[in-house]
C-alpha positions in Angstrom: 28.4 0.6 -18.7 30.5 2.6 -18.6 32.1 5.5 -17.6 31.8 7.0 -14.2 32.2 10.8 -13.9 32.5 11.5 -10.3 30.4 13.9 -8.3 32.3 17.2 -8.9 32.1 16.8 -12.7 28.5 15.6 -12.5 27.6 18.7 -10.5 29.3 21.0 -13.0 27.6 19.4 -16.0 24.2 19.4 -14.4 24.4 23.0 -13.2 25.6 24.2 -16.6 23.7 22.1 -19.0 20.3 21.1 -17.5 17.4 23.5 -17.3 15.1 21.0 -15.7 14.5 21.1 -12.0 13.3 18.3 -9.8 9.9 18.8 -8.1 9.7 17.3 -4.6 6.7 15.1 -4.2 5.0 15.5 -0.8 4.6 11.9 0.4 3.7 12.7 4.0 0.3 11.1 3.5 1.5 8.4 1.2 1.1 4.8 2.2 2.6 1.6 1.0 0.6 0.0 -1.8 0.7 -3.2 -3.8 1.7 -6.8 -3.0 4.7 -8.0 -1.1 7.8 -8.4 -3.2 9.4 -11.8 -2.6 13.2 -11.6 -2.2 13.3 -15.4 -2.1 11.6 -15.6 -5.5 13.9 -13.0 -7.0 17.0 -14.7 -5.6 15.8 -18.0 -7.2 15.4 -16.3 -10.5 18.9 -14.8 -10.2 20.4 -18.2 -9.4 18.5 -19.9 -12.3 20.2 -17.5 -14.7 23.6 -18.1 -13.2 23.1 -21.9 -13.4 23.3 -21.6 -17.2 26.9 -20.3 -16.7 28.2 -17.0 -18.2 25.6 -15.7 -20.7 28.1 -14.2 -23.0 27.1 -13.3 -26.5 26.9 -16.1 -29.1 27.3 -18.8 -26.4 25.0 -21.8 -25.8 24.4 -20.6 -22.2 23.2 -17.2 -23.6 20.8 -19.0 -26.0 19.4 -21.3 -23.3 19.0 -18.5 -20.7 17.2 -16.3 -23.2 14.7 -19.1 -23.9 14.2 -19.5 -20.1 13.5 -15.8 -19.6 10.9 -15.8 -22.5 9.3 -18.9 -21.0 9.0 -17.3 -17.6 7.3 -14.2 -19.0 4.9 -16.4 -20.9 4.2 -18.5 -17.8 3.0 -15.3 -16.2 0.7 -14.6 -19.1 2.6 -11.7 -20.6 2.8 -11.0 -24.3 6.4 -11.5 -25.5 8.3 -10.2 -28.4 11.7 -11.5 -29.2 13.6 -8.8 -31.1 16.5 -10.5 -32.9 19.3 -8.6 -34.6 23.0 -9.2 -35.5 24.9 -6.3 -33.9 28.5 -5.4 -34.4 30.8 -5.6 -31.4 33.6 -3.1 -30.8 36.1 -5.6 -32.4 33.9 -6.4 -35.4 32.4 -9.6 -33.9 28.9 -10.2 -35.1 26.7 -10.6 -32.0 23.5 -12.6 -32.3 21.4 -10.5 -30.0 17.8 -10.8 -28.7 16.0 -8.0 -26.9 13.1 -9.6 -24.9 10.0 -7.5 -24.5 7.2 -8.7 -22.2 4.1 -6.6 -22.0 1.3 -6.5 -19.4 -2.0 -4.6 -19.8 -4.5 -4.7 -17.0 -7.7 -6.6 -17.8 -10.0 -3.7 -17.4 -8.6 -1.6 -20.2 -6.8 -2.3 -23.5 -6.9 1.0 -25.3 -5.3 4.3 -24.6 -3.6 3.0 -21.5 -0.4 4.9 -20.5 2.7 2.7 -20.5 5.6 2.3 -18.0 8.9 0.9 -19.1 11.0 -1.3 -16.7 14.2 -2.6 -18.1 17.5 -4.4 -17.4 20.2 -6.2 -19.4 20.5 -10.0 -19.5 23.9 -10.7 -21.1 27.1 -11.3 -19.3 30.5 -9.5 -19.5 32.8 -11.7 -21.6 35.9 -10.5 -19.8 36.6 -10.0 -16.1 38.8 -7.0 -17.0 38.5 -5.3 -13.7 39.5 -8.3 -11.6 42.4 -7.7 -9.2 44.2 -10.7 -10.6 45.3 -10.0 -14.2 45.2 -13.8 -14.9 41.4 -13.5 -14.9 41.1 -10.5 -17.2 40.0 -12.6 -20.2 37.8 -15.0 -18.3 34.0 -14.6 -18.6 31.9 -13.2 -15.8 29.1 -15.2 -14.2 27.3 -11.9 -13.8 25.0 -12.6 -10.8 24.8 -8.9 -10.0 25.7 -7.3 -13.3 22.9 -8.6 -15.4 21.0 -11.4 -13.6 19.9 -9.3 -10.6 18.0 -6.8 -12.7 16.3 -9.5 -14.7 15.4 -11.3 -11.5 13.7 -8.3 -10.0 11.8 -7.7 -13.3 10.6 -11.4 -13.4 9.3 -11.1 -9.8 7.6 -7.8 -10.7 6.1 -9.5 -13.8 4.8 -12.4 -11.6 3.2 -9.9 -9.2 1.6 -7.6 -11.8 0.2 -10.6 -13.7 -1.9 -11.4 -10.7 -3.1 -7.8 -10.3 -6.4 -6.4 -11.5 -6.1 -2.8 -10.2 -3.2 -1.3 -12.1 -3.9 2.0 -13.8 -1.1 1.6 -16.4 0.3 -0.9 -18.8 3.9 -2.1 -18.3 6.5 -3.1 -20.7 9.4 -5.1 -19.3 12.4 -5.0 -21.6 15.5 -7.2 -21.2 18.2 -5.7 -23.3 20.9 -7.8 -24.8 24.5 -7.0 -25.8 25.0 -4.4 -23.1 28.3 -5.6 -21.8 30.4 -6.2 -24.9 32.1 -2.8 -24.4 35.8 -2.2 -25.0 37.8 -4.1 -22.3 40.3 -2.3 -20.2 43.1 -4.4 -21.6 42.3 -3.4 -25.2 44.0 -0.7 -27.2 40.8 0.1 -29.0 39.3 3.6 -28.5 36.3 3.6 -26.1 33.9 6.4 -27.1 31.1 4.8 -25.1 29.2 3.5 -28.2 30.5 0.0 -27.8 28.2 -0.5 -24.7 24.4 -0.9 -24.6 24.2 -2.2 -28.1 20.8 -3.9 -27.6 19.3 -0.8 -26.0 20.7 1.3 -28.9 19.0 -1.0 -31.4 15.7 -1.1 -29.6 15.6 2.6 -29.1 16.1 3.1 -32.9 13.7 0.2 -33.7 11.1 -0.1 -31.0 9.0 -3.3 -31.0 5.9 -1.2 -31.5 5.7 1.6 -34.1 5.7 5.0 -32.5 6.2 3.4 -29.1 6.0 5.8 -26.1 5.9 5.4 -22.4 5.2 7.8 -19.5 8.6 7.1 -18.1 11.1 4.3 -17.7 13.3 2.8 -14.9 16.5 0.8 -15.7 17.5 -1.7 -13.0 21.3 -2.5 -13.1 23.3 -4.4 -10.5 20.5 -4.3 -8.0 21.4 -7.3 -5.8 24.9 -6.7 -4.5 25.9 -6.9 -0.8 26.4 -3.5 0.7 24.8 -1.7 -2.2 23.4 1.8 -1.9 21.6 3.5 -4.8 22.6 7.2 -5.0 20.9 9.4 -7.5 22.7 8.8 -10.8 23.8 12.0 -12.6 22.5 11.3 -16.1 19.2 10.3 -14.7 19.0 13.7 -12.9 19.9 15.4 -16.2 17.2 13.6 -18.3 14.5 12.9 -15.8 14.8 14.5 -12.3 11.1 14.1 -11.7 11.3 10.4 -12.2 14.3 10.2 -9.8 12.2 12.0 -7.3 9.3 9.6 -7.8 11.4 6.5 -7.3 13.3 7.8 -4.3 10.1 8.9 -2.7 8.7 5.4 -3.2 11.8 3.9 -1.5 11.1 6.2 1.5 7.5 5.2 1.7 8.3 1.5 1.8 11.1 2.0 4.4 14.2 1.8 2.3 15.5 5.3 2.3 18.7 4.2 3.9 19.5 2.3 0.7 18.3 5.2 -1.5 20.2 8.2 -0.2 19.3 11.7 -1.4 22.9 12.3 -2.4 24.2 12.2 -6.0 26.6 9.5 -7.1 28.4 9.4 -10.5 27.2 9.7 -14.0 26.9 6.4 -16.0 26.8 5.5 -19.7 24.2 2.8 -19.5 21.0 1.4 -21.3 19.0 4.5 -20.2 21.0 6.9 -22.4 19.7 5.7 -25.9 16.1 5.4 -24.5 16.3 9.1 -23.5 18.2 10.3 -26.5 16.4 8.4 -29.3 12.9 7.8 -27.9 12.6 10.8 -25.6 11.2 8.7 -22.8 12.4 10.1 -19.5 14.3 7.1 -18.1 16.4 6.7 -15.0 19.1 4.3 -13.9 18.8 2.6 -10.5 22.5 1.5 -10.1 24.7 1.2 -7.0 27.4 3.7 -6.1 30.0 2.5 -3.6 31.6 5.6 -2.2 34.6 4.0 -0.5 35.3 0.9 -2.6 38.9 1.0 -4.0 38.1 -1.7 -6.6 35.3 0.2 -8.3 32.5 2.6 -7.4 30.2 -0.1 -8.9 31.3 -2.4 -6.1 34.0 -4.9 -5.5 32.7 -7.6 -7.8 32.1 -5.4 -10.9 33.6 -7.1 -14.0 35.4 -9.7 -11.8 35.2 -13.4 -11.5 33.7 -12.7 -8.0 30.4 -11.6 -9.5 28.7 -14.8 -8.3 25.6 -15.7 -6.2 27.7 -15.7 -3.0 27.8 -11.9 -3.3 24.1 -11.4 -3.9 22.1 -10.1 -0.9 18.3 -10.9 -0.9 17.8 -7.8 1.2 19.1 -5.6 -1.6 16.8 -7.4 -4.1 13.9 -6.8 -1.7 14.6 -3.1 -1.3 14.7 -2.4 -5.0 11.8 -4.8 -5.8 9.5 -3.3 -3.1 10.4 0.2 -4.2 9.4 -0.7 -7.8 6.1 -2.3 -6.6 5.3 1.0 -4.9 6.1 2.9 -8.1 4.0 0.7 -10.3 1.0 0.3 -8.1 0.8 3.9 -7.0 0.8 5.2 -10.6 -2.5 6.8 -11.7 
């Protein structure tokens, strides 16, 4: 991802360009619903991805990890589509990409069911171009947080919903590929933002189901970092303020309001942008905002060689995962 436009500019854009208003959902009578999200399970899924090594595009580790993700979804009984495409990187590199779509429909209904989209990206950044040591700038990133954590939460959600018989909605879990091949900071190439989220751009233009639609979508990006807090992302507020409100209310109900502050963070170019722009599905980004981190407002490990399992906090995975359980299991 990945521009950040800080709060002042975000506020100006939203106040001038967005006619939508968020509706506060009264959750005084709301109670926690759904099963317990297992942080240990999500942590294990995160580690399993990292054990393949950096999942950079066109690498063996990338190929093997993709096969593993597909196998896990199928183990949980979900229908899987592997959307393969050769996409063009900012530098002209042909990228052999696979968007992985795993679909769940409750047993009691198969027709006319509203869909919910939950997504993350599964590829790794090829260059640690934000590392404090310039000697690391061209080294690949293990991507424990920036990639693996979102997929880990999705896999645990998939395991839980596969055991459910009371959901009122269908769910499509989409793992986007080729998200992190964007222009590196050391490059002289122009970065207009289009070099990022290539898999999401492709899927949004060519969904796996003709005329695909969903009630709303939630993108999970970097949802396992130590010390993370998830402020309300500006582009999410621009496109889908009511979905932001829904998710942050869910966090409050399950006791994680301290990790989901009501304040706004930055504005991010991420996988949710093409989903909103091309498919018109109101989709938000759950992504951390580190107010006081000098290295990056995405956190100290973002696009560094330090993005490893040592900096993944099960408590962060739990907070995001349990919030998403509340969202999915309370949907009518």
